[in-house]
C-alpha positions as semicolon CSV with decimal commas, in nm:
position;residue;x (nm);y (nm);z (nm)
1;M;9,113;0,171;-0,381
2;G;9,255;-0,098;-0,146
3;K;9,141;-0,224;0,158
4;D;9,412;-0,101;0,356
5;N;9,317;0,309;0,177
6;I;9,023;0,319;0,381
7;K;8,987;0,485;0,704
8;R;8,733;0,320;0,903
9;S;8,591;0,517;1,275
10;S;8,342;0,379;1,483
11;A;8,075;0,522;1,679
12;S;7,848;0,421;1,931
13;L;7,428;0,441;1,974
14;S;7,237;0,259;2,240
15;G;7,474;-0,031;2,263
16;F;7,505;-0,056;1,879
17;S;7,773;0,036;1,673
18;A;7,800;0,111;1,333
19;T;8,116;0,158;1,079
20;R;8,172;0,424;0,881
21;T;8,409;0,425;0,648
22;S;8,641;0,730;0,509
23;E;8,359;0,822;0,264
24;G;8,061;0,869;0,548
25;T;7,858;0,582;0,482
26;S;7,773;0,328;0,697
27;A;7,740;-0,031;0,765
28;L;7,344;0,048;0,888
29;H;7,114;0,212;0,678
30;P;7,221;0,577;0,697
31;G;6,887;0,711;0,939
32;S;6,689;0,380;0,915
33;W;6,775;0,351;1,353
34;G;6,704;0,728;1,411
35;K;6,344;0,684;1,212
36;W;6,219;0,339;1,354
37;M;6,347;0,506;1,740
38;A;6,109;0,841;1,671
39;W;5,831;0,642;1,570
40;I;5,834;0,375;1,850
41;V;5,875;0,711;2,063
42;L;5,552;0,857;1,925
43;L;5,351;0,574;1,923
44;V;5,459;0,514;2,313
45;S;5,405;0,869;2,367
46;L;5,083;0,836;2,231
47;V;4,940;0,521;2,400
48;I;5,019;0,698;2,715
49;T;4,875;1,022;2,671
50;F;4,578;0,749;2,543
51;F;4,552;0,542;2,907
52;A;4,607;0,885;3,074
53;W;4,329;1,043;2,885
54;Y;4,107;0,745;2,934
55;F;4,173;0,728;3,332
56;V;4,131;1,079;3,406
57;R;3,788;1,102;3,137
58;G;3,648;0,813;3,422
59;L;3,753;1,041;3,750
60;T;3,551;1,270;3,581
61;M;3,220;1,200;3,466
62;E;3,274;0,965;3,848
63;R;3,239;1,304;3,987
64;A;3,011;1,478;3,788
65;H;2,758;1,153;3,874
66;D;2,834;1,181;4,211
67;R;2,791;1,551;4,178
68;F;2,468;1,558;4,026
69;A;2,323;1,263;4,288
70;F;2,383;1,477;4,548
71;R;2,212;1,771;4,363
72;I;1,892;1,532;4,370
73;K;1,911;1,374;4,679
74;T;1,936;1,802;4,717
75;I;1,596;1,861;4,577
76;E;1,419;1,575;4,681
77;S;1,485;1,639;5,030
78;A;1,349;1,986;5,046
79;L;1,036;1,855;4,747
80;H;0,932;1,646;5,060
81;E;1,002;1,928;5,330
82;R;0,762;2,146;5,159
83;L;0,505;1,894;5,050
84;R;0,528;1,794;5,414
85;A;0,506;2,152;5,537
86;C;0,230;2,142;5,270
87;E;0,063;1,835;5,417
88;F;0,062;1,981;5,804
89;L;-0,109;2,252;5,685
90;L;-0,375;2,071;5,568
91;Q;-0,455;1,874;5,786
92;S;-0,451;2,151;6,038
93;G;-0,700;2,369;5,833
94;A;-0,944;2,051;5,819
95;G;-0,865;1,956;6,151
96;L;-0,999;2,337;6,261
97;F;-1,312;2,218;6,013
98;A;-1,320;1,905;6,249
99;A;-1,332;2,083;6,510
100;S;-1,590;2,366;6,467
101;E;-1,980;2,318;6,363
102;E;-1,938;2,613;6,140
103;V;-1,594;2,841;6,062
104;T;-1,649;3,196;5,966
105;R;-1,442;3,439;5,835
106;A;-1,290;3,548;6,140
107;D;-1,242;3,274;6,279
108;W;-1,022;3,105;5,936
109;R;-0,870;3,469;5,957
110;T;-0,765;3,440;6,322
111;Y;-0,632;3,051;6,194
112;V;-0,420;3,208;5,902
113;I;-0,297;3,464;6,132
114;D;-0,231;3,270;6,477
115;L;0,002;3,020;6,166
116;Q;0,220;3,287;6,055
117;L;0,334;3,146;5,731
118;D;0,562;3,488;5,686
119;S;0,788;3,407;5,939
120;V;0,803;3,068;5,826
121;R;0,834;3,014;5,453
122;P;1,155;3,057;5,294
């Protein structure tokens, strides 16, 4: 078979051309460009996926931390208010005892009823 008898055709893939003979063989290795392109696409996809995951993970952790800190401040504020209310009641009871020489049961009952604890309590 001579050089003149071989039919040649040209195919273009992403700017590269490969010459194919009539037997179907290629001047480039068959399928090598496609294999490398598949690996490159896979690698780029994995890198993009990793960075997207890392970014979203950071945002999620930051949001969770902010919600946790807000909840802590809310609970802390409620505890301080409750302790202040208890402190106020203790001081007012101490004031009752300091103002009277003797506190009777009736005096204490009147004091507790006047505090209206049932209506104030959350």
